[in-house]
PyMOL commands that place a pseudoatom at each C-alpha (Angstrom):
pseudoatom trace, name=CA, resn=UNK, resi=1, chain=A, elem=C, hetatm=0, pos=[27.629, 86.074, 54.827]
pseudoatom trace, name=CA, resn=UNK, resi=2, chain=A, elem=C, hetatm=0, pos=[29.207, 89.142, 56.249]
pseudoatom trace, name=CA, resn=UNK, resi=3, chain=A, elem=C, hetatm=0, pos=[32.342, 89.565, 58.262]
pseudoatom trace, name=CA, resn=UNK, resi=4, chain=A, elem=C, hetatm=0, pos=[30.607, 89.625, 61.636]
pseudoatom trace, name=CA, resn=UNK, resi=5, chain=A, elem=C, hetatm=0, pos=[28.427, 86.607, 60.835]
pseudoatom trace, name=CA, resn=UNK, resi=6, chain=A, elem=C, hetatm=0, pos=[31.469, 84.550, 59.824]
pseudoatom trace, name=CA, resn=UNK, resi=7, chain=A, elem=C, hetatm=0, pos=[33.326, 85.503, 62.970]
pseudoatom trace, name=CA, resn=UNK, resi=8, chain=A, elem=C, hetatm=0, pos=[30.375, 84.636, 65.217]
pseudoatom trace, name=CA, resn=UNK, resi=9, chain=A, elem=C, hetatm=0, pos=[29.849, 81.274, 63.531]
pseudoatom trace, name=CA, resn=UNK, resi=10, chain=A, elem=C, hetatm=0, pos=[33.579, 80.630, 63.740]
pseudoatom trace, name=CA, resn=UNK, resi=11, chain=A, elem=C, hetatm=0, pos=[33.662, 81.367, 67.469]
pseudoatom trace, name=CA, resn=UNK, resi=12, chain=A, elem=C, hetatm=0, pos=[30.648, 79.142, 68.039]
pseudoatom trace, name=CA, resn=UNK, resi=13, chain=A, elem=C, hetatm=0, pos=[32.118, 76.219, 66.110]
pseudoatom trace, name=CA, resn=UNK, resi=14, chain=A, elem=C, hetatm=0, pos=[35.446, 76.589, 67.896]
pseudoatom trace, name=CA, resn=UNK, resi=15, chain=A, elem=C, hetatm=0, pos=[33.773, 76.557, 71.310]
pseudoatom trace, name=CA, resn=UNK, resi=16, chain=A, elem=C, hetatm=0, pos=[31.616, 73.532, 70.493]
pseudoatom trace, name=CA, resn=UNK, resi=17, chain=A, elem=C, hetatm=0, pos=[34.613, 71.754, 69.003]
pseudoatom trace, name=CA, resn=UNK, resi=18, chain=A, elem=C, hetatm=0, pos=[36.686, 72.380, 72.122]
pseudoatom trace, name=CA, resn=UNK, resi=19, chain=A, elem=C, hetatm=0, pos=[33.870, 71.076, 74.310]
pseudoatom trace, name=CA, resn=UNK, resi=20, chain=A, elem=C, hetatm=0, pos=[33.546, 67.910, 72.226]
pseudoatom trace, name=CA, resn=UNK, resi=21, chain=A, elem=C, hetatm=0, pos=[37.277, 67.302, 72.563]
pseudoatom trace, name=CA, resn=UNK, resi=22, chain=A, elem=C, hetatm=0, pos=[36.859, 67.129, 76.338]
pseudoatom trace, name=CA, resn=UNK, resi=23, chain=A, elem=C, hetatm=0, pos=[34.560, 64.112, 76.052]
pseudoatom trace, name=CA, resn=UNK, resi=24, chain=A, elem=C, hetatm=0, pos=[35.864, 60.613, 76.726]
pseudoatom trace, name=CA, resn=UNK, resi=25, chain=A, elem=C, hetatm=0, pos=[34.630, 59.179, 73.411]
pseudoatom trace, name=CA, resn=UNK, resi=26, chain=A, elem=C, hetatm=0, pos=[37.300, 59.013, 70.656]
pseudoatom trace, name=CA, resn=UNK, resi=27, chain=A, elem=C, hetatm=0, pos=[34.788, 59.612, 67.856]
pseudoatom trace, name=CA, resn=UNK, resi=28, chain=A, elem=C, hetatm=0, pos=[33.363, 62.696, 69.547]
pseudoatom trace, name=CA, resn=UNK, resi=29, chain=A, elem=C, hetatm=0, pos=[36.878, 64.057, 70.172]
pseudoatom trace, name=CA, resn=UNK, resi=30, chain=A, elem=C, hetatm=0, pos=[37.654, 63.643, 66.462]
pseudoatom trace, name=CA, resn=UNK, resi=31, chain=A, elem=C, hetatm=0, pos=[34.429, 65.476, 65.561]
pseudoatom trace, name=CA, resn=UNK, resi=32, chain=A, elem=C, hetatm=0, pos=[35.458, 68.216, 67.975]
pseudoatom trace, name=CA, resn=UNK, resi=33, chain=A, elem=C, hetatm=0, pos=[38.841, 68.682, 66.310]
pseudoatom trace, name=CA, resn=UNK, resi=34, chain=A, elem=C, hetatm=0, pos=[37.129, 68.863, 62.931]
pseudoatom trace, name=CA, resn=UNK, resi=35, chain=A, elem=C, hetatm=0, pos=[34.540, 71.360, 64.149]
pseudoatom trace, name=CA, resn=UNK, resi=36, chain=A, elem=C, hetatm=0, pos=[37.195, 73.518, 65.792]
pseudoatom trace, name=CA, resn=UNK, resi=37, chain=A, elem=C, hetatm=0, pos=[39.155, 73.602, 62.509]
pseudoatom trace, name=CA, resn=UNK, resi=38, chain=A, elem=C, hetatm=0, pos=[35.978, 74.624, 60.670]
pseudoatom trace, name=CA, resn=UNK, resi=39, chain=A, elem=C, hetatm=0, pos=[35.497, 77.437, 63.178]
pseudoatom trace, name=CA, resn=UNK, resi=40, chain=A, elem=C, hetatm=0, pos=[39.039, 78.688, 62.650]
pseudoatom trace, name=CA, resn=UNK, resi=41, chain=A, elem=C, hetatm=0, pos=[38.466, 78.694, 58.877]
pseudoatom trace, name=CA, resn=UNK, resi=42, chain=A, elem=C, hetatm=0, pos=[35.253, 80.680, 59.326]
pseudoatom trace, name=CA, resn=UNK, resi=43, chain=A, elem=C, hetatm=0, pos=[37.081, 83.177, 61.537]
pseudoatom trace, name=CA, resn=UNK, resi=44, chain=A, elem=C, hetatm=0, pos=[39.774, 83.577, 58.884]
pseudoatom trace, name=CA, resn=UNK, resi=45, chain=A, elem=C, hetatm=0, pos=[37.142, 84.085, 56.192]
pseudoatom trace, name=CA, resn=UNK, resi=46, chain=A, elem=C, hetatm=0, pos=[35.535, 86.794, 58.313]
pseudoatom trace, name=CA, resn=UNK, resi=47, chain=A, elem=C, hetatm=0, pos=[38.872, 88.547, 58.771]
pseudoatom trace, name=CA, resn=UNK, resi=48, chain=A, elem=C, hetatm=0, pos=[39.543, 88.465, 55.019]
pseudoatom trace, name=CA, resn=UNK, resi=49, chain=A, elem=C, hetatm=0, pos=[36.093, 89.876, 54.292]
pseudoatom trace, name=CA, resn=UNK, resi=50, chain=A, elem=C, hetatm=0, pos=[36.750, 92.613, 56.826]
pseudoatom trace, name=CA, resn=UNK, resi=51, chain=A, elem=C, hetatm=0, pos=[39.943, 93.610, 55.063]
pseudoatom trace, name=CA, resn=UNK, resi=52, chain=A, elem=C, hetatm=0, pos=[38.741, 93.238, 51.470]
pseudoatom trace, name=CA, resn=UNK, resi=53, chain=A, elem=C, hetatm=0, pos=[35.078, 94.037, 51.874]
pseudoatom trace, name=CA, resn=UNK, resi=54, chain=A, elem=C, hetatm=0, pos=[31.997, 91.832, 52.138]
pseudoatom trace, name=CA, resn=UNK, resi=55, chain=A, elem=C, hetatm=0, pos=[31.578, 91.697, 48.340]
pseudoatom trace, name=CA, resn=UNK, resi=56, chain=A, elem=C, hetatm=0, pos=[34.149, 88.927, 47.788]
for i in range(1, 56): cmd.bond("trace and resi %d" % i, "trace and resi %d" % (i + 1))
show_as sticks, trace
zoom trace
């Protein structure tokens, strides 16, 4: 995946994760925290690719 794709997927996962954390169900909140963390990792990966090039 390219830099932009990673960043978009990261933003999407973060937003969904934040929304899940607002639910009243403990299991769904935990899933939300996990999904938000995944989104942050994808964002970071996109930033690294942007700095080093998409070929990594």
